[in-house]
C-alpha positions as CSV (number, residue, x, y, z in Angstrom):
1,M,38.3,24.9,41.3
2,A,34.8,23.8,41.5
3,S,32.2,25.3,39.0
4,I,29.0,26.6,40.0
5,K,25.9,24.4,39.8
6,G,23.2,25.8,37.7
7,I,19.4,24.8,37.3
8,I,19.0,21.8,35.1
9,L,16.1,22.5,32.7
10,P,13.8,19.4,32.5
11,I,12.9,19.4,28.9
12,T,16.1,19.9,27.3
13,Q,18.3,18.5,30.0
14,S,20.8,21.6,29.5
15,T,21.9,23.6,32.4
16,L,20.9,27.4,33.0
17,V,23.1,29.5,34.9
18,D,22.5,33.1,33.9
19,I,20.5,35.7,31.7
20,E,22.1,39.1,31.0
21,F,20.5,42.3,29.7
22,V,22.4,45.4,29.8
23,D,23.4,46.0,33.5
24,D,20.8,43.4,34.9
25,T,21.7,39.7,35.5
26,T,19.5,36.9,36.7
27,L,21.3,33.9,38.0
28,Y,19.8,30.4,38.4
29,V,21.8,28.5,40.6
30,D,21.4,25.6,42.8
31,G,20.8,26.7,46.5
32,E,23.3,24.9,48.4
33,I,25.1,26.9,50.9
34,G,28.5,25.9,49.2
35,N,27.3,26.7,45.4
36,L,25.9,30.0,46.9
37,S,29.5,30.8,48.3
38,W,30.8,30.0,45.0
39,V,28.6,32.2,43.2
40,Q,29.5,35.3,45.6
41,N,33.3,34.6,45.3
42,A,32.9,34.5,41.5
43,L,31.1,37.5,41.4
44,Q,34.0,39.1,43.6
45,V,36.7,38.0,41.3
46,F,35.0,39.5,38.4
47,S,34.3,42.7,40.2
48,D,38.1,42.7,41.1
49,A,39.0,42.2,37.6
50,T,36.7,44.5,35.9
51,G,36.1,47.0,38.5
52,A,32.3,46.6,38.1
53,S,30.5,45.6,41.2
54,L,27.5,44.2,42.0
55,N,25.1,46.2,44.4
56,W,24.2,43.5,46.7
57,N,21.9,46.2,48.4
58,K,19.8,46.2,45.3
59,S,19.8,42.2,44.8
60,V,17.0,40.0,45.9
61,G,17.1,36.3,45.8
62,L,13.7,34.3,44.8
63,W,13.8,30.8,46.4
64,V,12.3,27.9,44.7
65,G,11.7,24.9,46.5
66,A,10.0,23.2,49.4
67,Q,12.4,24.1,51.9
68,T,12.8,27.5,53.3
69,H,15.6,29.7,51.8
70,P,19.2,29.3,53.4
71,V,20.5,31.6,56.1
72,W,22.7,33.3,53.2
73,Y,23.0,36.9,53.0
74,P,25.8,38.3,50.9
75,G,25.1,41.9,51.7
76,P,23.4,43.9,54.7
77,A,20.0,44.8,52.8
78,F,20.0,41.7,50.4
79,R,16.8,39.8,51.3
80,W,15.1,36.5,49.9
81,R,11.5,37.0,48.5
82,H,9.0,34.4,49.6
83,H,6.0,32.7,47.7
84,G,3.8,35.3,46.5
85,E,5.9,38.3,47.0
86,P,7.0,39.9,43.6
87,V,10.0,41.4,42.4
88,R,10.3,43.6,39.5
89,Y,12.7,42.6,36.8
90,L,13.0,44.4,33.5
91,G,9.7,46.1,34.1
92,C,8.0,43.0,34.8
93,M,6.7,41.5,38.0
94,V,8.1,38.1,38.7
95,G,7.4,35.6,41.6
96,I,6.3,32.3,42.6
97,D,2.3,31.9,43.1
98,L,1.6,35.3,42.3
99,T,-2.1,36.1,42.4
100,P,-3.7,38.3,39.6
101,K,-4.4,40.8,42.5
102,V,-0.5,41.1,43.7
103,L,0.5,41.4,39.8
104,L,-2.3,44.2,39.0
105,S,-2.0,46.0,42.1
106,P,0.7,48.4,41.3
107,L,-0.6,49.1,37.8
108,L,-4.3,49.8,39.0
109,L,-2.7,52.2,42.0
110,S,-1.1,54.0,39.2
111,I,-4.1,54.3,36.9
112,K,-6.1,55.3,39.9
113,R,-3.6,58.1,40.8
114,K,-3.5,59.5,37.2
115,L,-7.4,59.3,37.2
116,L,-7.4,61.5,40.4
117,Y,-5.1,64.0,38.9
118,W,-7.0,64.5,35.7
119,D,-10.2,64.5,37.2
120,A,-9.3,67.9,39.1
121,Q,-8.5,69.3,35.9
122,Q,-12.2,69.4,34.9
123,L,-11.5,68.2,31.3
124,S,-13.8,68.2,28.3
125,F,-14.7,64.9,26.7
126,A,-12.5,65.2,23.9
127,S,-9.7,66.1,26.3
128,W,-10.5,63.0,28.3
129,V,-9.8,60.9,25.3
130,V,-6.4,62.5,24.5
131,V,-5.7,61.6,28.4
132,A,-6.8,58.1,28.0
133,N,-4.9,57.5,24.8
134,T,-1.5,59.3,25.6
135,V,-1.2,58.8,29.7
136,L,-3.5,56.0,30.7
137,L,-3.3,53.5,28.3
138,P,0.7,53.4,27.7
């Protein structure tokens, strides 16, 4: 049985295949169709053996390379992210060639909504300080 080809790190020449945190998994694999199929099969064997299943409808692929991503979709809602298109992973925006505007837009929109809500409350200056410290800054 062939093994899954990971990404070879240039500095250490070691191979990176996955990183896991609680119930989030990130796979770093070589993007050949055969290798992607091995990944899908290995995850299916894991699912069959443990009863835990991967939700392909919540999964995304981030394609790194000059070529366009392959026509490989393990689930109906699975989709590939493109350069400049972020994906949230463990609360952080991740992607390739992300601009500061793309990275900060969700944060600035959230702050703007909170400011509009609290502005309608007609707060005193001292109350604004409390709101800023407890609601906006965190």
